[in-house]
N, C-alpha and C positions, 0 to 999 in steps of 0.2 A: 076324882083322883087328881084332877087340877086343883079343887077348890080347893081338897085337904093339903095339899101340898100347899099351896098359897096361902091357908090359915095358918099351916105348920110354919110357914116363915115367913108368914105375915109382918109378928112382933121382930123378927130379925132383920124385915126390910125396914120398917118404923124406925127400928136403931140403928138402920144404914144410913134409912134418909134424916135422922136426926141426927148423925154422924158427920151426915153431909152435910148438911147444913150448918154445921158446928164449924165441919173443914171449911167451907166456902168464906165462913166469917173469920175464920182463922186465915183462911187465905187473902183474903180482902186485907186482912190486919198485914199478913206478911206482904203483900201488894204491896199495899201503901207503906213497908217498911223498906222493902227494897227497893220502891220508888225514891223515896227520903232519903237511904242510904247511897242509890245510885246518884241520884242527887248530890247529895255530900259528893260522894265521887267523883261525879263528874266538874265537879265545883274545883273539889280539889287535885284533880290530874291536869286543867286546863291550860296549865302555866308549863307540866312537863310534856304534854302533845306538844306544844308551841317549841319549847325547846328541842324535842325527836325530831319533830321538820327542820328546825335549825340545823341540825347534827348530820341530819339527814344530807340537806342542802350541801353542808359544808364539806361533807364526805366525797358527795359527787365534783365539787369544785375543787376540791385536792387531787383529786383524781384527774381530773382534766388540765392542771396545773403541770402536775406531774408528767402528763404526756404533752404537752408544749413545752414543757423542758428540755423531754428529751428530745423533739423534733428539733427545737432553736438547736441544742447542742450538735444536733446533725448537720442541719443548714447555714449556722452563722459563720464556720470555716469558709463555705463555698462564697456567703455572701463577702466574706471580709477576703478572702481572697481576690473575688473579682473586684470589689472595691478598689484596692492594691494595683491588680491589672489596670482597670481604668485610669489609675493616678500615674501607675508608670507613663502609661500610653501620653497621656498629657502633658508630662515632663519630657519626654520622648528619653525615655530610659527604653530603648527599646529590647537589648537586649537580657537584663532582668523582666521585663514584659514577656519576652517569647517564654522563659523560664517557671515565670507566675501562671502561664500558659498552659505551660505543659503539667503543671502541678496541677490546676485546676481541671484539668480536663483525667488525669490519668487518677489522682488522688482523691480528689474530693467529689467532683461529680457523681460517680460509683453509687455514693452512700447514699444518696438522694435522687438515686432513678426514678421513685414513684412520685415526684411532685414535679409539678406542670411547667415549673421554673427552669428547672433542671434540663430538661427537653430543649427549652427555649436556648438555653444556653449553650449545651451540647450544638446544636442548630447554627450559635454563631460562631464559633470557636475557628471554622477553616479562615469566614470573612476576615476576624482579627489578626488570624497569622497572616492572612495575605495581607492587612494593613501594614503589619510589624514589618514585613518585607517592602513594602511599597515605600515604608519611611524612611527604613535605614535604607534603601537603594535612594532616596530623596536628598539623604544626609551625605550619602558616598557621590551624590554628582556636585551638591554644595563644597564638598571638601575638592573633589578634584578641579574645579573653576576655582576654589578659591588658593590652591598649591600652584594653580597655573599664574595666577597675578604673585604669587608672592617668591616664586621662583627666581626672579631675578634679585629680589634681598638677598634669598639663602645665598644665591652662590657669591655676593658680595660680602655679605660675612664670611661666608667659609672661606674666600680669598681673602682675607683680611687677616683671618688669625694665620692661613699657611704664611702668609706673610711675613705675620708677628713670628710666628715658628720659626722660619727661617733666620731673623732676623736677632734672633735669638742665638741660634747655632752660631752664625757668624761673628757676633762677639765672643761669644765661646773660643771658638778658631782664631781669631785676630789678637788675642791676649795670650795667646798659646805660641804666639808668633809675632812677636813685639818686635824680632828685629827686621822683621821684610819692610824692605822703605815703601813709601808710599808712594802713587803715578805722579809722574808728573804733572804741573796744573793744566789743564785743557783749556785751550783757547778757542775750541771747536764752536765754543758758545761763550755767551758773556758771562751765561749764570755758571759759575762752580759748582752749585750743587743742584747740575741738572738732573743729575740721577737721583738725586733724593727727593726731587720734586714728584718726577716720574713715579716715584715708589710709595711716596704719600699722599697724592695727587685724589685719593675718592675719600669723598666725604661719609662719614658714620656719625648716627645719633643714638641715642639711649641704648639702640637692640644691640649696640657691641659687643656688649657683656654676656649677651646671652649664643648659646650656641646656634647653628644651623637647625638643629634639629628643636632645641626652646621655643625655636620663634613658631611654630605651627602645631596645633593640636591632631594629632594622626589617630584619636580615639574613635572616630565614624568608620575608618578603615577597620579596626580590627573589630568593632561592634558588627558593623556587616559583613566580617568574614564570620566571627562567632555563627551569627543569625543564620548565615546560610547554611555554614556547615551543619549547626541544628539541624535544618529544614532538608537537609540531604542534597543542597543545591549548590554544594563548595565549588567542584570543576565548572559550573555556569557562573559562578563569582569571579573567579580565577580569568576564565575568561574575557568576563568585560572588563576586569580590572585592566590586563594586560592590554586588550584592544584600545582600550581609551586613550591610555599613557602612550601605546604606539602614537595612535591620532594625535596627541599634544606632544611628542617627541616631534613629529613630521613638521609642525608647526613651530616648536621651538628653534631647530637648527635651518629654518628657512630665515634667510638674514634679509635685514633691510635692502631697499635700492639704493637709499644714499650713504650707505655704513662707509664707503671710501670717504667720504667729507670732515668727516671730525672721530676724534677718539672717544666720545659721547656714545655715537651709535656703537663702536667694538665694544665698548664694557656692559651697556645694554644687551646685546647679542650672548657675546662671554658667558656675562652672569648668569643670564637662563637659562643656558647650555648645564652650567656647572651646579646651578639649584635643581635642576631635573635629577641629574644624576648622583647627588647629592641625596636627594630626596629616596631615591631609589635602592640608593644604596641602606639606607636607615629601613626601610621595609624590608628590605633580603635579610637587615640582622635581626629585623622585631617583627616581622609579619607573620610565622610561622608558614613558613614553606609559600607564600602567598608569590613573592619574587622569588625567581632561583637563579644562580650564577648562571645557568645554560641562558636564560632567558635574559637575562640581563645585561650576557656578552654579548648577546644578538643584536640587544639595541645598541648598544655602542657602537657595534661595527658599523651595521647602517647606518647609525647618525653619523662616524667618525669622518667617515669620505663624505657625506655629504656639507659636514664641518668643514675639513681639506679643503674642498671647492670651493667652497664660499671666500675661504680666508684665502686662498691663493687669488682669486678674480680679483677681488675687492682691494687687496695689496698691489696687487698689478697696477690699481687706478691711481697707486699713491703716490705723487712725487713730491711729496715733501720729507725730507730726512728725518726732523726734528718729529713729526706724526709718526713715523715707520718707528723711530725708538719707543715711542709708547705703547703704539701697536707689537711690537716686538716684547715690551714690557707684559702687557697684559697675556698675552698668547704663554710666557713664561711662567706666569704666577698659574695661570690655568694648567698648564701641565703639572706644575709642583702639586696643585690643589688634587688634580685627579689623579695624579701619580698616588698619592695618601690615601686616597679612597679607593685604591687597589686596580685604576683601570689602566688599562696598556697606552704608553701613550709614544712608541717609536714611530709611527708616522707624520704624528703632529711635532717632533726632531725634526725629522726628515724635513718637514714645510717648513720651518726655523731656518733650516739650510739653505731652501729654496728664495726666502724672504730676505734673509741674508745676501746673497747674490743680486736681489734686488734693488738690495739697500746701497749694496754699493756701486749697481748703475746710476741709483738713481743721486750718489755723490759725485757719481762721474760727471753728470749730468750737470748738477751744481756747480764742478771746477771749472766746466767747459767755459761757464761765464765769468768765472772768477778768472782762468787764463787770456780769454777774451780781452776782459777789461785792461790787464796786464800787459798783453800784445798793443792792444787799440792806443794804451798810453805810452806805450815805449817808443823811445827815439832810435834805439840799436847802437848807440855810440858808447865806446869806454866809459867806463865809470872814471871822474874825475873829482878827486876829493883834495881841501883844502887845510885838513885840521886835523889831527891824532885823534880826535872824536868821531868824526865822521869816517877815518880811516878802520878807525876799531868797531865801528858801528857796523860797517858792513863784513870786517874779519866774525864777527860775533853771528853775525846772522848767514854765512855761508863759509863752508871750511874751507879755508883758501892760503895757502903758506908761501911766501916768495921773499926771499931773504935776500934777494936784487931792492927788491920794490921795497920792502922795510927801508933800507940804504940812501933809496932816492931823497931829492929833498921833495917838499911840498912846492905845487901842487905833484899829487901822485896819478897816476894813470893805470886802474887794472886794464887787465887784458880782457875783461867782458864787461857787458852792458848792466844796467840794474835789472834788468827780466831774469836773470839768473839768481840772484840770494832772492826776490820775489817769488820766483818760481818754486826755488828750496823751501823757502816758510809754507808755502801754501802744500809741498805735498808732508812737511809735516803734521800740517793740520788735518790734511788729508788720511793722515796713520791713525792720529787721533782720534779723528772720527768713526774710522774704520774700526777702531778698537774699541768704541763703546757700545758695539752691537752686541761683542763676545764676550760681554758682562754677562754672567748669572746662565750661562751654554753649556755650562760644565764641561767645558774642552780646556785640554793639554795646551800647556804654554808652547810645547811646539806645533799643534795643531792651528793655535789662535797666531803663531807667529809668522807659519805657511798662508795662514789663509790671505794678511796683509800683506806678506810678500807678494803673492798673486795680484792683489787687487793694487798695490801700488806700481806694480810692471806695469798693469794694464793702463791705470793712470797715466804713467807716462810714453808707455810706448803706442798707445790708441787716442787715450782724450786729447793728451798736450802735440800729439804728432801730428793730430788731425787740425787743433786752432792752430800750430806751425801752419802749417799746408795749407789754410785756409790765411795765415795774415801773405803768405808769399805771392799771390795774385793780386795783392792791392796796386795799384798803379802809383803811388806814391811812395812807393818802396824801392830806393834805389839800390846800384849794384853793392858800392860799399854796405849796405845794411842789409843786403843779404849774405856779405861775406862775414857780417857780424853776427848773423844768427847762427849760423854753421860754426861758427868759435866759441860760440857758446852754447851747442848742444855739446859742445865738446866739454868745456869744463862741468855739465850737468851730469854729462855720462863719467865722468871720473870724479863727481861727491857721491855716485850709488851707493860707493863701499861707507861712506858716512849712514848714509840711510839705513842700509843694511845694520849697521852697528846700532842704532838709534833703532829700531826694530826689537832688536835682541834685546835691548835694556830695559824699555820700555814692556816685555812682554815677560821677562825673565828665561826666556829661551837660549838654550845652548848648540844651536846650529848653524850649519854652516851655510844660510842661504844665501843666493846669488839672484840679484836681480840681471845681471848682465854679465858673460862671461871675462874672466878676468885673461883669458889667455890666448884671448884672438884680439882682432879688431874692437874698438867697440861699434855694436849693433842695435843699443837701445834704437837709436833714431833715425835707425837707417833711411825708413820710407821717407820720414821729413826733411833728412840729408839731403835725398834724392830728389826728394821735390824742387830743394833749396836748388839745389846745383843745376838740375834741369831749367830752372827759372832764371838762375844767372846766365845759363848759356841762354835761354830766349831773350831776356833784355839786354844780352852782348850782342846777338843777331838781329836784335831792334833797332838798336842803336848801328849799327852797321849799316842797315837799309834805310836808315836815315841818313848818313851819308853819301850811301848809293844815289838816294834820292835827288842830291847836290850834283852830280854829274851833269853836265851839259856837253856830251860830246857831238863835234862836228865831223860824221860820218861821210863825208866828201869834203873831208881835211886832205890838201894838195899835200902842204908836208907838215910833218911833225913838231911838236914844241921843242922839243931838242932837251924835256925834263918832263918828271912824272903830273899828273895833274893835280891838282893844288887838292880835291875832295880824297884823293888819295894818299897824298902828305898826310893831311891833317887827320884822315882815317888810322894810319898807322902812327900817327902820335898819340891819338886817343887809346889805340891799343897797348900798346908799350906802357903807358904811363898806369892803365887800369889793370892790367899783367900786372905789373910789380906792385900795385895792392893787394894782389892776389899771393903774396909771400907770405903771411900769415897761415894762410890756408893749406890742409894735409897736401900732400903734393902730388895726390893724384886729383884730387877736386881744381886744383888749377891747371894739370898738365890738360884733364878732360877740357876746360874751358877754352885755355889754348888753342888744341887741336880744333872742337868747332867752332872758335871764330876763323881758322885759317880754313877751315872748310865752307863754312857760309860765305866765307871775302871771294873764294875761289869759284865755285859756285854762282854768283853772284857774278859776277864779271863774264863766264859764260854764257849766262843767261841773257846778258847785258849785251852779247855780242848776235845773240844767236835769236834775237825775239823778233816777232813777227812784225812791230812794230817799226823795226828799224830796216828800209826795203832795198837800201844801197850802201854800200861799205867800200871806201876808196884806199889804196895802198896807203896813204897819207894815216887816215885812220886809224889803220892798223898797226903802222907802226908808232903812233903815239898808246894804243892799249898795250903793244910790246914796253914800251917803257915803263907804263902803271904796273906791269905784270912782274918785272923784272924790280919795280921797288917793292912790291909783296913777297918777290923771294927773297929777297935780300932780309926783309925782316923775317922771315922764317927761316931762314938760314944762319940766324942771329942765336938761336935757341931762345925765345922770349920767356919760359918757365925752367928754372933750372930741374934737370931729372929726365928732360926729353931727350932723345937720339937727334942728330942733326936732320936726317931727311923727315924726321917725324911731322913736321908742319909743311916740309916741302912739298912734302907726295901730293897733296892737294891741288897744288896747280900742275900736274904733269901734265895732267889732260890739255888743260889751255897751252901750255906751254909747247906740248909738239904739235897742238893743231896749228898754232901761231909759226912755229919753225916751219913744218910741211908745207903754208900757203906761201909765206914769205918767200921760201929758200926753192920751192917749185920743186918738190923733192918727190915727184909723185913716182917715176921708176922706180923709185929705191923703197915706197908705199907699197905700191902695189906688187914689188917683187918680194917684199920681205911678210906682208899680211898674212897675220894667220900663224906665224913664225916665232917662238921661245928669243929669238933674236933679232926681230925686227925693231927698226929702231923706231919707230911712232906706235908701239901696239896699244893708247891708249884713247886713238886716235878715231873715232866713230864713223864709220861711212858717210852717215845721215848726216851729221854735223856738218862734216867736208861738204857735202851735197847744198847745206845751204847757207854756207860761205860763199861759197863759189857763186854761188846763184844769184849774192847780194853782188857781189863783185863783178857778175857780168852785167848787173840794172846801172852798175856805177861807170862802167862801162861803154855803155851804149852810147852818151853822150860825145864821146869823142871817136866811137866807128863811124857814127853818121857823118861827122864832120869833118875825119881825115879820114879816108879811103887808104891809108898805107898799107903797103905789103905787109911789115912787121904786124900791124896792127886784125888783119885778117889773119894770118899766120896762128897769130895766139887766140885769135876766138876760136878756130877751129881747134888748138889744142887743145883749150877747155871746155870743146865740147866733148872733145875725145875722153877729158880725164872724168866730165861727170856721168858720161855712158858708163867709163869703168866701173867710179863708184855708185852708181845704179844697180848695176850688175852685183858690184860686191854686197850691197843693203840688203838685196832681194833673193841673194844667195842665203839657204840655210846657216845656222851658226852651227860651227862644229864644236864639237861635245870636248 
């Protein structure tokens, strides 16, 4: 079956083989064709493949570029902002840098949070913020140091601008008051434009046209304030700024130790203070609350106390009137400047009033020397003129009117010495000097007039009177010169009414100011006149003592000379001529001098009789002394000075007269009987004085007692002892009320 099947299909197998062989041949041909075609295809597709590969690479590159652009578009603003931040930091523009940092942190960095550099930047932000804060604080410190140095210049410019403003206002006022008369020329200083020189003595450079605020850059303060505000540290910044400025204020108000020596030191001190508060005022107005009004008022109040104490202390050391005027001008401009900036200056005005008082004291000390020079060079003799020119010069310098003197021929004799017109002119100079200080003090005319009136009154009653009192004690001054001084003070007192008118005229005041009362006796030189009167009395007494020293009593004289002693006669003649010269003095002065002379003479004679050096007194010596007393009593009874009562001078000799009468009349029974009674004949006899005199007489009688032992002498001796015993009893008895 298998063979049949195989034989049946053999031909078909052979045919299949033959076909297969044919197919193989065809397949080979086909393969060769395909290989050829493939080769042809490969050959033709090689360029296309290269282009395809290039296209793939290009597509991939394009994708990468797009991805890079996308990334850069996110990173580039961050990097740009960071570069901007670094540039601003380098340029010290810290507030914009802080703003840039805030933008970088909150706007840009979140977009690139996946990048490592973003994390690094985020980590560096706190450090950058701290650097900005430190840098701005460093700028603030530099600013604070800078304004500390520039404060004097700023204050100087601010005060200059205030001066110019006031000057322009003054010009406007003067133009409206063209009828107002100018002040009289001031001879207080040789420079008639002294005040102008004070006002314009400050030198300025090219910064004059700048305002005080334009001279300094305040931007560091504003930047630092904004930076700290952004950082949430505004309170910290305000506290730091105010503490630092308070410390600087303490330094500014500390005066230099030698400030009182020159006006330049005062300028530096005041300019620095003005500069400090001008700067603070500017910060107050532009600092967005950094400086408040309450804080500034507190600083000003604290500083004001120290400023006033410093100025008060250092001006108290000043003894130069011209320097004090310059200081006053500085303080006045200081007040005006600070007032323009809104600072209260009431206490400073009170300080100016104190300085004015000290200025017046300085002037008075200066005029002490002026008055002393006048008094030292003065001869205190009436002025004698020989021509009309000389007469007119005196009348022009001193308000004196005397028709009788004008009618007299030359030479004419004024009743006062040259001291009077000299002092009068110096008082007017003093008034001018006082007036200078009142300029720019905004005082009314009446206040200025009252101030000058009081100062002038003190000048005359204290300063000039004190100089007069010192002059009175010069040994070279004689009695006649003392008399002339008293007369001169009277004429000066009479001239005070003209000084009142003069003060009213130069101040423009309409007040009834008076240096002295016109209703009573002159009292302006009361103390000086009392001194002069006392000196006249002392000199008169000294002269009497010189006469008394010439006495040469023989206390054992047997018989009196029959007339007064020569030294008593000479003394009486001197007193008569001297008291005659007192006729021009006020009546009470001459009367007082006369009484004092008589009393001194009576006391001197009594002392002469009772002095311990005299051990023995004879009856003859008592008789001679009695003659001298009679001579003195005759002088006293003649009323040597008009206006005295007959007994006014005679009463001073009563004690020695009654003592001599009692002893010479030996009227002891009457004395003892009437002692202590109002009707006593010898009421002024002191028992002790009587004892001394009787003991001297007993000693004188001893020589004759032992030589001649007569019964009468023995009785006299017993009687003397009895009288002495009774006198001692009276002396030891308590005095009756």
